[in-house]
C-alpha positions in Angstrom: -0.4 -0.3 -0.3 1.3 3.5 -1.1 2.0 5.4 2.3 1.1 9.4 2.2 2.3 11.8 4.4 0.0 14.8 5.6 0.7 17.8 7.3 -2.4 18.6 8.6 -4.8 17.0 11.1 -7.3 19.2 10.6 -10.8 18.3 8.8 -8.9 17.3 5.5 -6.9 14.5 7.0 -10.1 13.0 8.5 -12.2 13.3 5.7 -9.7 11.9 3.0 -8.0 8.9 5.2 -11.0 6.0 4.4 -11.6 6.9 0.8 -8.0 7.0 -0.2 -7.1 4.0 2.1 -10.2 2.1 -0.3 -7.8 3.4 -3.1 -4.8 1.7 -1.3 -3.1 4.6 0.0 -2.3 5.1 3.8 -2.8 8.7 4.9 0.2 9.3 8.0 0.2 12.3 9.9 3.9 14.5 9.5 3.7 16.8 12.3 5.4 19.9 11.2 4.8 22.4 13.8 4.5 22.3 18.0 7.8 20.4 18.2 11.6 20.5 17.8 13.7 19.1 14.9 17.2 18.2 15.4 18.7 19.2 12.3 22.1 17.6 12.7 23.5 14.1 13.9 26.6 13.7 16.5 28.1 10.0 17.4 26.4 10.2 20.4 23.3 11.6 19.4 21.8 11.0 16.0 19.6 13.0 14.1 16.0 13.5 15.8 13.9 10.7 14.1 11.0 11.5 11.7 7.5 10.3 12.4 7.0 8.7 10.0 10.1 7.5 8.6 11.6 8.7 5.7 11.7 4.9 4.4 7.8 4.3 4.7 6.6 7.1 3.0 6.1 7.3 -0.6 4.6 10.9 -1.1 3.9 14.2 0.5 0.3 15.6 0.2 1.0 19.4 0.2 4.0 20.9 1.4 3.9 22.5 4.7 2.4 25.5 5.2 5.5 27.2 7.5 7.9 26.9 4.8 11.6 27.0 7.1 10.2 23.6 9.2 9.1 22.4 5.6 12.4 22.9 4.3 13.9 20.9 7.4 11.4 18.0 7.1 11.5 18.1 3.0 15.1 17.3 3.3 14.5 14.5 6.0 12.4 13.0 4.5 13.3 13.2 0.8 9.5 12.6 -0.9 8.0 14.1 -4.2 5.1 16.5 -3.3 1.7 16.8 -4.3 1.6 20.9 -4.4 5.3 21.4 -3.8 7.2 24.3 -1.9 7.2 26.2 -5.5 3.5 25.8 -5.9 2.4 26.7 -2.2 4.6 29.7 -2.7 2.8 31.0 -6.1 -0.8 30.5 -4.6 -0.3 32.2 -1.5 1.5 35.6 -3.4 -1.7 37.1 -4.0 -0.1 40.0 -6.2 1.8 37.4 -8.2 -1.1 35.2 -8.8 -3.6 38.4 -10.1 -0.4 39.5 -12.3 0.4 36.2 -13.7 -3.7 35.7 -14.6 -4.2 39.3 -15.6 -1.1 38.7 -18.2 -3.2 35.3 -19.2 -6.4 37.3 -20.3 -8.0 35.5 -17.4 -10.5 37.9 -15.7 -9.2 39.7 -11.8 -10.5 42.2 -9.9 -8.5 45.7 -10.7 -5.8 45.8 -8.2 -2.9 47.8 -6.8 0.2 46.2 -4.9 1.8 48.0 -2.5 5.6 47.1 -1.2 6.2 49.4 2.2 7.5 51.9 2.7 5.2 53.5 0.1 4.4 57.6 0.8 0.7 57.7 2.0 -0.1 60.2 -1.1 1.8 57.9 -3.6 -0.7 54.9 -2.4 -3.4 57.4 -3.4 -2.4 58.8 -6.2 -1.7 54.9 -7.7 -5.3 54.0 -6.9 -6.9 57.1 -8.9 -4.5 56.2 -11.6 -5.4 52.6 -11.6 -9.0 53.8 -12.1 -10.3 52.2 -8.8 -13.2 53.6 -7.2 -14.4 53.5 -3.1 -15.3 51.2 -1.4 -12.1 49.6 -1.9 -10.4 46.3 -0.8 -7.2 46.0 1.2 -6.1 42.9 1.6 -2.2 41.2 3.1 -0.4 39.9 0.2 0.1 36.3 1.8 -2.4 35.9 4.2 -5.4 33.1 4.3 -9.1 32.9 5.5 -9.5 36.2 5.5 -7.1 37.3 7.8 -6.4 41.1 8.1 -8.6 41.9 5.1 -10.9 45.3 5.3 -12.8 47.2 3.4 -12.2 51.2 3.1 -15.2 53.3 2.0 -13.5 56.5 1.5 -10.1 58.2 1.4 -9.9 58.7 5.3 -10.7 55.1 5.7 -8.1 53.9 3.4 -5.6 56.2 5.3 -6.3 54.5 8.6 -5.9 51.1 7.2 -2.5 51.9 5.5 -1.7 53.4 9.1 -1.9 50.3 10.6 -0.2 48.4 7.9 2.8 50.8 8.4 2.7 49.9 11.9 2.8 46.3 11.2 5.4 46.2 8.7 8.0 48.7 10.7 8.9 45.5 12.8 11.5 43.8 11.0 10.6 40.6 11.8 7.9 41.1 9.4 8.7 38.7 6.3 6.1 40.4 4.0 5.7 43.7 3.5 2.8 43.5 0.5 -0.7 44.1 0.5 -3.2 44.9 -2.1 -6.0 47.6 -2.5 -8.8 45.6 -4.9 -12.1 47.2 -6.3 -15.0 45.7 -4.2 -17.6 44.2 -6.0 -21.2 44.7 -4.4 -23.9 42.0 -4.2 -21.0 39.0 -5.7 -21.7 35.6 -5.1 -18.9 33.8 -3.8 -17.9 30.4 -5.2 -14.4 27.9 -4.4 -13.8 25.8 -7.1 -11.8 22.6 -6.7 -9.3 21.7 -9.3 -7.5 17.7 -9.5 -5.0 17.3 -12.5 -6.5 19.9 -14.9 -10.4 19.1 -14.3 -12.9 20.9 -12.1 -14.2 18.0 -10.1 -16.5 20.3 -7.8 -17.6 23.3 -6.5 -19.1 25.3 -3.4 -20.8 28.6 -3.0 -20.1 30.1 0.4 -23.1 31.9 1.7 -23.1 34.1 4.5 -25.6 33.8 7.7 -28.6 34.8 6.8 -28.3 34.8 2.9 -30.8 33.1 1.1 -30.6 31.5 -1.9 -32.0 32.5 -5.4 -34.2 29.1 -6.1 -34.5 30.8 -9.8 -30.7 30.9 -10.2 -29.4 28.8 -12.7 -25.6 29.8 -12.0 -25.0 28.1 -9.0 -26.7 29.8 -6.0 -27.9 32.8 -4.3 -26.6 36.1 -3.8 -24.4 35.7 -0.5 -25.1 39.4 1.1 -22.2 41.5 0.6 -23.6 45.3 0.7 -27.1 46.8 0.5 -30.1 44.6 -0.8 -29.3 40.9 0.0 -26.3 42.3 2.4 -28.9 43.3 4.9 -30.2 39.7 5.6 -26.3 39.1 6.4 -26.1 41.8 8.9 -23.7 44.1 6.8 -21.2 41.1 6.3 -19.4 40.4 3.1 -16.7 38.2 3.7 -17.3 34.9 2.4 -14.5 32.5 4.7 -16.3 29.5 5.9 -13.4 29.8 8.7 -15.6 33.1 9.7 -19.1 31.4 9.9 -19.8 31.1 6.3 -21.3 27.9 4.8 -20.4 25.8 1.8 -23.0 24.9 -0.2 -22.9 22.4 -3.0 -23.6 23.4 -6.4 -23.3 22.6 -9.7 -21.0 25.4 -11.8 -21.9 25.9 -15.3 -19.3 25.5 -18.1 -17.4 29.1 -18.0 -16.9 28.7 -14.2 -15.2 25.4 -14.7 -13.5 26.4 -17.6 -12.3 29.6 -15.6 -11.0 27.4 -12.8 -8.9 25.1 -15.1 -7.4 28.0 -17.4 -6.4 29.2 -13.9 -4.6 26.2 -12.5 -3.3 25.7 -16.0 -1.7 29.4 -16.0 -0.4 28.8 -12.3 1.0 24.8 -13.0 -0.9 23.8 -9.7 -2.3 20.2 -9.9 -4.6 20.7 -6.8 -5.7 24.1 -6.7 -9.0 25.7 -5.2 -9.8 28.4 -7.1 -11.8 31.3 -5.5 -14.7 33.2 -8.0 -16.7 36.1 -7.6 -19.6 36.7 -9.5 -21.9 39.5 -9.9 -24.6 40.1 -12.8 -22.4 41.0 -15.3 -19.0 40.2 -14.3 -17.1 36.7 -13.3 -13.6 37.0 -11.8 -10.8 34.8 -10.4 -10.1 36.4 -6.6 -7.8 34.5 -4.9 -6.4 30.7 -5.2 -5.3 27.9 -2.5 -2.7 25.2 -3.2 -3.8 24.0 0.1 -7.3 23.8 0.1 -9.7 22.0 2.5 -11.2 19.1 1.5 -15.2 19.1 2.0 -17.2 16.2 2.4 -17.5 13.8 0.0 -20.9 15.0 -1.4 -19.6 18.7 -2.5 -17.8 17.0 -5.3 -18.3 14.4 -8.6 -17.9 10.9 -7.9 -14.8 10.6 -9.7 -12.9 13.1 -7.3 -11.2 10.3 -5.0 -10.1 8.5 -8.1 -8.7 11.1 -9.7 -7.1 12.3 -6.6 -5.9 9.0 -6.4 -4.5 9.0 -9.6 -2.6 12.3 -8.8 -1.2 11.2 -6.1 0.3 7.5 -7.5 1.6 9.5 -10.4 3.3 12.3 -8.2 4.9 9.0 -6.1 6.3 7.8 -9.1 8.0 11.1 -10.5 
């Protein structure tokens, strides 16, 4: 049986263990944080044993989110990864993803990237030059789960957010000193599509508490309130992250959603990718990607999902 090392013990680990075991793949946990890692050996003290032992593992499933610890463990294990370090870094860099997709003709929100230190007046000028209007979304370049994302409704709001980011970026230990300023799409529906080995194999619409689906909507779900109108049903909330209370409702995405997600994965060269889409009445854009997406309940994916995922794992192990 093939042995797969997974660096998370969250929902994904529990959900994939049995379906992959049925397909001849044993899932074991590789602890990548909250531990010590002895990096070198000596005559009296051999290097820290890695659990699972390197000789018992055939492939890893998604490079550790903590890249420093990941590098140490990767050197010890010496196995290929479904989504290696480069894939995780590529997807984590929101500015790089936005720029690459735009260059490939894939629709994305209008955006400006700020690399601190930048004069506040220069930022306001860049926003105006990019044709952005308020409200705006400000998001750190490399965080996940909606952490640090804010909305600015006017120039004073933007200036205040810039002040806070400047304070954070003043610390030398802050590694990423960049952030994005993007257009805000009101009343947008939020979709997460899962792409495995080039094909879209499932999708959910992320809906805010209190937001109701439109039964007549053939595009895969109703309005998850963002601002005005349906936003009133969600208490004015606009972030659709499941980790912040949104629900993930399975939908059958139309072809244009599937094609957009598949083009995104192909452009970035990532085999296993969550692709986030925002849809309004007249636009469909890619907002972010995730090379470490949480795997949801099986009924939210196509029947072939685990067959295709197992095939990808086996192919990676053979590389």
